[in-house]
C-alpha positions in Angstrom: 8.4 94.3 123.2 7.6 91.2 124.1 6.6 86.9 122.9 3.8 85.3 124.0 5.2 81.5 124.6 2.6 79.1 124.8 2.2 75.0 124.2 1.9 74.3 120.7 -0.6 72.2 120.4 0.4 70.8 117.4 4.0 70.4 118.6 4.4 67.4 116.6 7.7 65.1 118.5 11.3 64.4 116.8 13.1 67.8 115.8 15.8 68.5 114.7 17.6 71.5 115.2 21.5 72.4 115.1 22.9 75.5 117.5 25.1 78.4 116.4 28.6 76.6 117.1 29.9 77.6 120.9 30.1 81.1 122.5 33.1 80.3 124.6 35.0 78.4 121.6 34.9 80.8 118.7 36.0 83.7 121.7 39.3 82.0 121.5 40.0 80.5 118.4 39.5 83.8 117.0 41.4 86.4 119.3 44.0 82.8 118.5 43.3 83.2 114.7 44.9 87.0 115.0 47.3 86.4 116.7 47.7 82.9 114.3 46.7 83.9 110.6 47.2 80.3 109.1 44.6 78.8 111.9 41.4 78.1 110.0 37.5 78.3 111.8 35.0 76.1 111.0 31.1 76.7 112.8 31.9 80.0 113.9 29.3 81.2 116.5 26.3 83.8 115.0 25.6 85.8 118.1 26.4 89.4 118.2 29.3 88.8 120.9 31.2 87.3 118.6 30.3 89.2 115.2 31.5 92.0 117.8 34.3 90.9 118.0 35.3 90.0 114.8 35.0 93.4 113.5 37.1 95.1 116.6 39.9 92.9 115.6 39.3 94.2 112.3 38.7 97.6 112.9 40.8 100.6 112.6 39.6 102.7 114.5 41.0 104.4 117.5 37.4 103.5 119.6 35.7 100.2 119.7 32.4 99.5 121.2 32.2 96.3 122.4 27.8 96.9 123.7 27.1 93.9 126.7 29.9 91.6 125.1 32.3 90.9 128.0 33.9 87.7 126.6 35.0 90.4 123.8 35.6 92.7 126.4 38.2 90.8 128.7 39.9 89.7 125.7 40.8 93.2 123.5 41.6 93.9 126.8 44.9 91.2 127.0 45.3 91.1 123.0 45.5 94.7 122.2 47.9 95.3 125.5 50.5 93.1 123.3 50.1 95.1 119.6 52.1 97.3 119.9 52.1 101.1 118.6 49.1 100.7 118.3 46.4 103.0 121.2 43.5 102.2 121.1 39.9 102.9 123.8 37.3 100.3 124.9 33.9 101.1 125.8 30.9 99.7 126.0 27.2 99.6 127.3 26.0 101.7 130.5 26.3 97.9 131.8 29.1 96.4 130.7 30.8 100.0 132.6 30.2 98.4 135.6 31.5 95.3 135.3 34.6 95.1 136.8 38.1 94.9 134.8 40.2 95.2 137.7 41.8 92.0 138.9 43.1 92.2 134.6 44.1 95.1 134.4 46.2 94.7 137.7 47.5 91.6 135.6 48.2 93.3 132.5 50.2 96.5 134.4 52.4 94.1 137.1 53.6 92.4 132.9 54.0 96.0 132.3 51.3 96.8 130.0 49.7 100.8 129.4 46.8 100.5 129.9 44.8 104.0 132.1 41.0 103.5 133.0 38.6 106.9 131.7 36.3 106.3 134.2 35.1 105.3 138.0 39.0 103.2 138.6 38.7 99.5 138.3 35.8 99.7 135.5 35.6 100.2 131.8 36.5 102.3 129.8 39.8 101.8 128.9 42.8 103.6 127.0 45.7 101.1 125.6 48.8 101.6 125.0 50.0 98.6 122.6 53.6 97.5 123.8 56.2 94.6 123.7 55.8 92.9 127.4 59.2 91.5 128.9 57.7 89.8 131.8 56.8 86.2 132.0 55.2 85.5 135.0 52.4 87.4 136.9 49.4 86.4 140.0 45.8 86.6 139.8 43.3 86.5 141.9 41.3 83.1 140.5 38.3 83.0 142.0 37.1 86.3 140.2 36.8 85.5 136.8 38.1 82.2 134.5 38.0 85.3 131.8 40.8 87.4 133.4 42.8 84.3 133.9 42.2 83.2 129.6 42.6 86.3 128.8 46.4 85.7 129.7 46.7 82.5 128.4 44.9 83.9 125.3 48.5 85.8 124.5 50.8 83.8 126.5 52.1 82.1 123.1 52.8 85.9 121.9 54.7 87.2 124.0 58.9 86.0 124.3 59.3 84.1 126.7 55.5 82.8 127.3 54.3 83.1 130.2 53.8 81.5 134.2 50.6 82.5 135.6 50.4 81.5 139.7 46.8 81.0 140.8 45.8 82.8 143.6 42.7 81.8 146.1 40.1 78.9 145.1 39.9 78.8 141.4 36.4 79.5 139.4 34.5 77.6 136.6 37.9 75.5 135.9 36.2 74.2 132.6 36.4 77.3 131.0 40.2 76.7 131.3 40.9 73.9 130.7 38.7 74.5 127.6 41.2 77.1 126.9 44.0 74.8 127.5 42.3 72.1 124.6 42.8 74.6 122.3 46.3 75.6 123.3 47.3 72.5 122.0 45.6 71.2 119.8 47.0 74.7 117.6 50.2 73.2 118.5 51.5 75.2 121.3 52.7 73.8 124.5 51.5 73.6 128.1 51.0 73.1 130.9 48.3 73.6 134.0 48.4 72.7 138.2 45.7 73.9 140.2 48.0 77.1 141.1 49.8 77.7 138.2 49.6 78.1 134.7 52.8 77.8 132.5 52.6 78.5 128.6 55.0 78.0 125.9 56.5 81.0 124.1 55.2 80.0 120.5 56.6 82.2 117.4 54.7 80.4 114.8 52.2 77.8 114.5 51.6 75.2 111.7 48.8 75.2 109.0 45.4 74.9 111.5 41.5 73.8 111.0 39.6 73.1 114.0 35.1 73.0 113.2 33.6 75.3 116.6 31.7 72.8 117.8 28.5 73.5 118.3 27.7 75.8 122.1 26.7 73.4 125.1 25.6 76.2 127.6 22.5 77.2 124.5 21.6 73.2 124.7 20.7 73.3 128.1 17.6 75.6 127.2 16.4 72.4 124.9 16.5 70.4 127.7 14.3 71.7 130.0 11.9 71.9 126.7 11.9 68.0 127.3 12.5 67.4 130.7 9.1 70.2 131.3 6.9 69.0 127.8 5.6 65.6 127.2 6.5 65.3 123.1 9.2 62.5 122.7 12.9 63.5 121.7 15.1 66.8 120.2 17.9 65.9 118.4 20.8 68.8 117.7 23.4 68.9 115.4 27.0 69.1 116.2 27.3 67.6 119.4 30.5 65.7 120.7 30.6 62.9 123.6 34.2 63.9 124.3 33.1 67.5 124.2 35.8 70.4 125.5 32.8 72.2 127.0 32.4 71.9 130.6 28.7 72.5 130.3 28.7 69.3 129.4 28.1 68.2 131.7 23.9 69.3 131.2 24.6 65.5 130.4 24.6 64.1 133.7 22.4 66.9 135.6 19.6 66.6 133.6 19.1 62.6 133.2 18.0 63.4 136.7 15.4 66.1 135.9 14.2 62.9 133.3 16.3 63.4 129.6 18.1 61.2 129.0 21.3 61.3 126.5 22.3 59.7 123.2 25.5 60.0 121.4 24.6 59.5 117.5 29.1 59.1 117.1 29.0 59.3 113.6 26.6 62.2 112.5 27.9 63.8 115.3 25.0 64.9 117.5 22.9 64.0 120.5 19.0 63.4 120.5 17.8 63.9 124.3 14.1 62.4 125.1 12.2 61.8 128.0 13.3 59.0 130.4 11.0 56.8 133.0 13.7 57.8 135.9 12.0 58.8 139.2 12.5 62.3 140.3 14.9 63.9 143.1 12.8 64.9 145.5 15.8 68.0 145.6 18.5 68.6 143.7 21.4 69.8 145.6 24.5 70.4 143.2 27.9 72.3 142.9 27.8 74.9 139.9 31.2 76.6 140.6 32.3 75.3 137.3 29.7 75.8 135.4 27.3 79.0 136.1 26.3 79.8 133.3 24.0 77.0 132.7 21.9 77.5 136.7 19.4 80.2 134.9 18.1 76.7 133.5 18.1 73.8 136.3 16.9 76.7 138.0 14.1 77.4 136.1 13.7 72.9 135.2 13.6 72.6 138.7 11.3 74.7 139.8 8.8 73.4 136.4 9.1 70.1 137.4 8.3 70.8 141.0 11.5 70.1 142.4 13.8 72.0 145.8 16.7 72.6 144.6 20.2 74.2 145.8 22.3 75.2 143.4 25.8 76.6 144.9 29.0 78.0 143.5 27.6 81.1 141.8 29.4 84.3 142.6 29.9 84.9 139.7 26.2 85.2 138.0 26.7 88.8 140.6 28.6 90.3 137.7 27.2 88.8 134.1 24.6 91.0 132.1 22.8 92.1 135.1 23.4 90.2 138.3 21.4 87.2 138.2 21.7 85.8 141.3 18.5 88.6 142.3 16.8 88.3 138.0 16.2 85.1 138.9 14.8 86.0 142.6 12.3 88.2 141.5 11.6 86.7 138.5 10.9 83.2 140.0 8.9 84.6 143.0 6.4 86.2 141.0 5.8 83.2 139.0 4.9 81.5 142.8 8.1 80.2 143.5 10.1 80.9 147.1 13.5 81.8 146.3 16.6 82.6 148.8 20.2 83.8 147.4 23.2 85.6 149.2 26.6 85.7 147.5 27.1 82.4 145.2 23.4 80.2 146.3 20.3 79.6 145.0 17.8 77.9 146.9 14.1 77.6 144.9 10.9 76.8 147.0 8.6 75.4 143.7 4.7 76.7 143.9 1.6 74.1 144.0 0.1 76.4 141.9 2.5 78.0 138.4 1.5 81.5 138.4 0.6 82.2 134.3 0.6 85.1 131.8 3.1 86.6 133.8 5.6 89.0 132.0 10.2 87.7 132.9 11.6 90.7 132.7 15.3 89.9 131.5 17.7 92.5 132.7 19.1 93.7 128.7 20.2 89.8 130.1 19.9 86.9 126.8 20.2 83.6 130.1 17.1 85.6 131.8 15.1 84.8 128.0 15.8 82.1 127.0 15.4 80.1 130.8 11.9 81.0 131.2 10.6 79.9 128.1 10.6 76.3 128.2 8.6 77.2 131.6 5.9 78.4 128.5 5.4 74.4 128.4 3.2 74.1 131.7 1.9 77.9 131.2 1.8 80.6 129.3 4.2 83.3 129.8 5.0 86.4 128.7 8.6 87.5 127.8 10.7 90.5 127.6 12.4 92.2 125.2 13.3 88.7 123.1 15.8 90.8 120.6 18.2 90.0 123.7 18.3 86.7 122.7 20.9 87.7 119.4 23.8 88.1 122.2 24.4 84.7 122.0 22.0 82.6 120.1 20.0 84.6 117.1 17.3 81.7 115.7 16.4 80.8 118.9 12.9 81.9 118.8 12.9 80.3 115.1 14.1 77.1 116.8 12.3 77.3 120.3 9.3 76.2 118.1 10.8 73.4 117.3 10.1 72.2 120.4 7.0 72.6 120.2 6.3 76.2 122.1 4.1 79.2 120.0 6.1 82.1 119.7 3.6 84.8 119.2 5.5 88.6 118.9 3.5 90.9 120.3 
């Protein structure tokens, strides 16, 4: 199946869209809720990844298949390691079984966890025998993925002695670590973070607590792209805050230089995206080490605006649902771009004319589908395997049509 996208000539501007709750916040809070049942949640993400995590936390089955859900794989591995007397096997899709787990498994084993690789060393599936973890200090390579660190942080308050995590090498995606710290603090867990160490105190109980989850800033990036690439008025996105704990809220400043102004409405907890009259950049150079999930949107937007870009700090993109650097390169090149990649960077030189009616391959990656979709405001395009968006944004295609793009499924 493909979806054919083109600019909707009958589009009426000034639309309002409500994006589902942040997948990143939802998945963290669901793990915490499993440990502290008196934590109640509102606006939980309806993404596939979050639904998979919720089901896994409730199941009594001995085998858990997380499919493509990398966050669920990492968080559940840590969580079930602490479930004394519980034995489970966690597996996933073919791509999931190629995504590394060695850093997290080593850290958990160093703490005393009982985890056995069922296939290739360093990769899922994993056999886990839950036990009480008594050690309180561990060292982790912080340069590979912040999700390994977050997985340890989430179980830390349930450990008898808490946890001290020593961070080795440069920390990648630090904004996600700060998000986890903010959530822990909000439910009453004491924690401290410096450049090379995280300390989390043991917390047997928390006071009754309710958290309304903010909508997902990563998902907002696609509508920033629509406004940047389109010529319509404005789009209002509901349930967003100026003081967001999500690192991807850096979209506000990044897209200001790509022609989009963000207006915050504190009373209604919403943002309105509108075209500005700022002179566009001659070239965009930016380090996205803390916010790699918005790299695809930025690269495609710059291409559509015919702005050369150099994006760095992207080494984690190689271990996502697909190798996103290679995927971006191949798909942008078929549209006419000149693209150069390394293990952690991408440079894009736009074409004088964008090739139309190309079929964008998604490689089972939800962000590939959604990042390229706004380009339909410039030329008609086809997106393969459109259902892949349910991984993080089930209503994406319906909401995209509110942004001035006609979608025909074929």
